[in-house]
VMD Tcl script that draws the C-alpha trace (Angstrom):
set ca {
  {13.95 -85.86 -72.34}
  {12.62 -85.32 -68.87}
  {12.65 -81.68 -67.77}
  {14.90 -82.52 -64.81}
  {17.55 -83.95 -67.13}
  {17.26 -80.92 -69.41}
  {17.76 -78.54 -66.49}
  {20.73 -80.56 -65.18}
  {22.41 -80.56 -68.60}
  {21.91 -76.81 -69.02}
  {23.34 -76.12 -65.55}
  {26.29 -78.32 -66.46}
  {26.72 -76.20 -69.60}
  {26.81 -72.92 -67.64}
  {29.38 -74.28 -65.18}
  {31.49 -75.75 -67.99}
  {31.64 -72.42 -69.80}
  {32.47 -70.58 -66.56}
  {35.47 -72.68 -65.55}
  {36.85 -72.63 -69.10}
  {36.58 -68.83 -69.07}
  {38.48 -68.72 -65.77}
  {41.30 -70.80 -67.29}
  {41.48 -68.63 -70.40}
  {41.50 -65.43 -68.30}
  {44.67 -66.56 -66.52}
  {48.00 -65.22 -67.72}
  {49.20 -68.84 -67.73}
  {46.31 -71.03 -68.98}
  {48.24 -74.34 -68.78}
  {49.12 -73.72 -65.14}
  {45.55 -72.61 -64.40}
  {44.23 -75.80 -66.00}
  {46.61 -77.92 -63.91}
  {45.63 -76.18 -60.67}
  {41.92 -76.50 -61.53}
  {42.31 -80.24 -62.16}
  {44.17 -80.73 -58.87}
  {41.42 -78.92 -56.95}
  {38.78 -81.09 -58.64}
  {40.80 -84.19 -57.74}
  {41.03 -83.14 -54.09}
  {37.26 -82.68 -54.03}
  {36.83 -86.09 -55.66}
  {38.84 -88.01 -53.05}
  {36.17 -88.01 -50.29}
  {33.49 -88.69 -52.92}
  {35.42 -91.75 -54.14}
  {35.94 -92.99 -50.57}
  {32.22 -92.70 -49.95}
  {31.02 -94.13 -53.30}
  {33.73 -96.73 -53.84}
  {35.35 -97.70 -57.12}
  {33.18 -97.99 -60.24}
  {32.27 -101.46 -61.47}
  {34.98 -103.29 -63.45}
  {33.22 -103.10 -66.87}
  {33.55 -99.29 -66.72}
  {37.35 -99.30 -66.52}
  {38.14 -99.71 -70.25}
  {35.86 -96.77 -71.00}
  {37.58 -94.75 -68.25}
  {41.00 -95.39 -69.81}
  {39.71 -94.25 -73.18}
  {38.12 -91.18 -71.64}
  {41.34 -90.14 -69.88}
  {43.38 -90.44 -73.08}
  {40.85 -88.46 -75.11}
  {40.38 -85.87 -72.37}
  {44.13 -85.18 -72.32}
  {43.99 -84.61 -76.06}
  {41.01 -82.27 -75.73}
  {42.61 -80.18 -72.98}
  {45.92 -79.90 -74.83}
  {44.18 -78.92 -78.07}
  {42.04 -76.29 -76.34}
  {45.06 -74.71 -74.69}
  {46.89 -74.58 -78.01}
  {43.79 -73.08 -79.59}
  {43.73 -70.35 -76.95}
  {47.21 -69.26 -78.04}
  {45.90 -68.54 -81.54}
  {42.42 -67.07 -80.95}
  {40.15 -65.66 -78.26}
  {38.06 -67.69 -75.85}
  {34.85 -66.37 -77.46}
  {35.80 -68.13 -80.71}
  {37.81 -71.19 -79.61}
  {35.46 -72.51 -76.95}
  {32.09 -72.12 -78.77}
  {33.48 -73.54 -81.99}
  {35.07 -76.53 -80.24}
  {31.76 -77.31 -78.52}
  {29.86 -76.93 -81.80}
  {32.19 -79.34 -83.61}
  {31.84 -81.77 -80.70}
  {28.07 -81.80 -81.26}
  {28.65 -82.57 -84.92}
  {30.89 -85.55 -84.17}
  {29.05 -87.09 -81.21}
  {26.16 -88.15 -83.45}
  {28.04 -90.59 -85.71}
  {30.11 -91.83 -82.76}
  {27.00 -92.50 -80.69}
  {25.47 -94.33 -83.63}
  {28.56 -96.49 -84.11}
  {29.22 -97.26 -80.44}
  {25.78 -97.27 -78.83}
  {23.46 -97.74 -81.82}
  {21.75 -94.38 -81.21}
  {20.66 -92.82 -84.50}
  {19.25 -89.29 -84.87}
  {15.79 -88.56 -86.21}
  {15.12 -85.78 -88.75}
  {15.37 -82.92 -86.20}
  {18.79 -84.21 -85.24}
  {19.93 -84.20 -88.85}
  {18.70 -80.63 -89.24}
  {20.68 -79.75 -86.14}
  {23.81 -81.19 -87.76}
  {23.22 -79.02 -90.81}
  {22.94 -75.87 -88.68}
  {26.08 -76.69 -86.74}
  {27.93 -77.32 -90.01}
  {26.77 -73.95 -91.33}
  {28.01 -72.26 -88.17}
  {31.41 -73.92 -88.54}
  {31.75 -72.77 -92.15}
  {30.67 -69.26 -91.22}
  {33.42 -68.96 -88.63}
  {36.05 -70.69 -90.75}
  {35.42 -68.96 -94.08}
  {34.03 -65.56 -93.11}
  {35.62 -62.28 -94.16}
  {36.95 -61.70 -90.65}
  {38.80 -65.02 -90.53}
  {42.29 -63.52 -90.74}
  {41.64 -61.35 -87.71}
  {39.48 -63.72 -85.70}
  {40.36 -67.25 -86.75}
  {43.66 -68.44 -88.20}
  {44.27 -71.84 -89.76}
  {46.28 -73.10 -86.76}
  {43.45 -72.02 -84.47}
  {40.90 -73.82 -86.63}
  {43.01 -76.98 -86.61}
  {43.33 -77.04 -82.83}
  {39.62 -76.22 -82.41}
  {38.59 -79.14 -84.61}
  {41.02 -81.43 -82.78}
  {39.56 -80.37 -79.43}
  {36.05 -81.02 -80.72}
  {36.97 -84.47 -81.99}
  {38.62 -85.46 -78.73}
  {35.67 -84.05 -76.75}
  {33.18 -86.04 -78.82}
  {35.21 -89.18 -78.18}
  {35.38 -88.79 -74.43}
  {31.69 -87.89 -74.27}
  {30.80 -91.24 -75.82}
  {33.31 -93.05 -73.60}
  {31.85 -91.37 -70.51}
  {28.30 -92.25 -71.51}
  {29.21 -95.90 -71.94}
  {31.40 -95.90 -68.86}
  {28.89 -94.38 -66.47}
  {26.23 -96.82 -67.65}
  {28.56 -99.72 -66.79}
  {29.82 -98.13 -63.56}
  {26.44 -98.29 -61.78}
  {27.24 -94.98 -60.01}
  {27.83 -91.54 -61.60}
  {29.54 -90.39 -58.39}
  {31.99 -93.32 -58.33}
  {32.75 -93.01 -62.04}
  {33.07 -89.22 -61.95}
  {35.27 -89.15 -58.85}
  {37.61 -91.88 -60.12}
  {37.94 -90.30 -63.55}
  {38.51 -86.81 -62.12}
  {41.41 -88.12 -60.05}
  {42.82 -90.05 -63.01}
  {42.60 -87.02 -65.31}
  {44.36 -84.82 -62.77}
  {47.12 -87.37 -62.17}
  {47.86 -87.87 -65.86}
  {47.68 -84.17 -66.76}
  {49.92 -83.16 -63.83}
  {52.46 -85.79 -64.84}
  {52.42 -84.47 -68.42}
  {52.91 -80.90 -67.19}
  {55.81 -81.91 -64.93}
  {57.41 -83.64 -67.90}
  {57.04 -80.34 -69.78}
  {58.87 -78.46 -67.01}
  {56.05 -77.23 -64.74}
  {56.86 -77.03 -61.03}
  {54.68 -76.89 -57.87}
  {55.90 -73.34 -57.26}
  {54.50 -72.18 -60.59}
  {51.00 -73.22 -59.50}
  {50.82 -71.20 -56.27}
  {49.51 -68.05 -57.93}
  {46.69 -70.03 -59.55}
  {44.91 -71.24 -56.40}
  {42.52 -68.26 -55.90}
  {41.19 -68.88 -59.42}
  {41.55 -72.67 -59.32}
  {39.35 -73.31 -56.27}
  {36.05 -71.98 -57.71}
  {36.98 -73.28 -61.18}
  {37.71 -76.75 -59.77}
  {34.43 -76.81 -57.88}
  {32.51 -75.70 -60.98}
  {34.26 -78.34 -63.11}
  {33.52 -81.13 -60.64}
  {29.83 -80.26 -60.29}
  {29.45 -79.78 -64.05}
  {30.98 -83.18 -64.73}
  {28.87 -85.05 -62.18}
  {25.70 -83.43 -63.51}
  {26.32 -84.44 -67.12}
  {27.33 -87.98 -66.07}
  {24.02 -88.33 -64.24}
  {22.18 -87.15 -67.36}
  {24.19 -89.45 -69.65}
  {23.32 -92.42 -67.45}
  {19.62 -91.92 -68.11}
  {19.26 -90.04 -71.43}
  {20.47 -90.61 -75.03}
  {24.09 -89.63 -75.64}
  {23.57 -87.25 -78.56}
  {20.70 -85.40 -76.92}
  {22.58 -85.03 -73.63}
  {25.78 -83.90 -75.32}
  {23.91 -81.40 -77.48}
  {22.26 -79.82 -74.47}
  {25.57 -79.67 -72.60}
  {27.18 -78.02 -75.60}
  {24.76 -75.11 -75.49}
  {27.55 -73.89 -73.20}
  {28.78 -72.21 -76.38}
  {26.22 -69.44 -76.04}
  {27.09 -68.94 -72.37}
  {30.76 -68.85 -73.34}
  {30.08 -66.11 -75.89}
  {28.31 -64.02 -73.26}
  {31.15 -64.56 -70.76}
  {33.75 -63.59 -73.38}
  {32.02 -60.29 -74.13}
  {30.90 -59.31 -70.62}
  {33.79 -60.49 -68.46}
  {36.80 -61.06 -70.74}
  {36.09 -57.92 -72.80}
  {36.68 -59.75 -76.08}
  {35.17 -58.32 -79.29}
  {32.36 -60.33 -80.78}
  {31.63 -59.64 -84.44}
  {28.14 -60.10 -85.82}
  {29.34 -62.98 -87.96}
  {30.73 -64.80 -84.93}
  {27.61 -64.09 -82.89}
  {25.38 -65.44 -85.66}
  {27.54 -68.56 -85.90}
  {27.15 -69.18 -82.17}
  {23.39 -68.69 -82.44}
  {23.21 -71.14 -85.35}
  {25.26 -73.70 -83.45}
  {23.04 -73.35 -80.42}
  {19.87 -73.68 -82.52}
  {21.38 -76.78 -84.08}
  {22.07 -78.20 -80.65}
  {18.47 -77.66 -79.61}
  {17.20 -79.41 -82.76}
  {19.51 -82.30 -81.97}
  {18.02 -82.41 -78.48}
  {14.53 -82.54 -80.01}
  {15.64 -85.42 -82.19}
}
mol new
graphics top color blue
foreach p $ca { graphics top sphere $p radius 0.5 }
foreach p [lrange $ca 0 end-1] q [lrange $ca 1 end] { graphics top cylinder $p $q radius 0.2 }
display resetview
């Protein structure tokens, strides 16, 4: 991959970890997620006016991406109710790396070379370490593991949809802006159906504005990379956000990080880098 694409994907990873940490740090993560999505959508409106709608062949992929993104967000939020951010987020990203490879092969015909397969093995080892380690009862319950794996599966699905969609859209800005607005509209409707009210979101705006900006920039960056680079390599680089998430969890959220968990994150990150090399 070109160095510029590598740098863009890594910056996207840092921003992705940061806004997820902001959501988790809120006393009401679902409300924080809703407010963040609405801010991103407001930022996307002028971008969509300027760029125009994405080309028609991208729309089926956009619909698939919205559906899978809703599943990923819901699963992450449920995971956060069972375990800390420093475990849920890195493990969900690691499992996403694992699943993007076969999906990319099936949908886009992209098949990993030997380094990519070695990366899969390392990510798998990291998953088993977190799931079966001696500290599992304290750090990772079965419900948490289930929601983490669900979030990873949904995330892998929408990553492949986005890669295919942005390649058909002819413009990362048009595709990203339209999808950001669609995601916010669907998620807000789902939250209103669950009883959320506009008044409950007011306290979230100071946190939601920087989180929404970070989410929007992160998304546009990875779409630009996906338009030009292989899906699995791009997704693996983006999912090195796991290591940034672990650092954020320890430094800013004051969550404990056991050696076993830290080693698992390191293994997952090393696996991601091997996948990038493949």
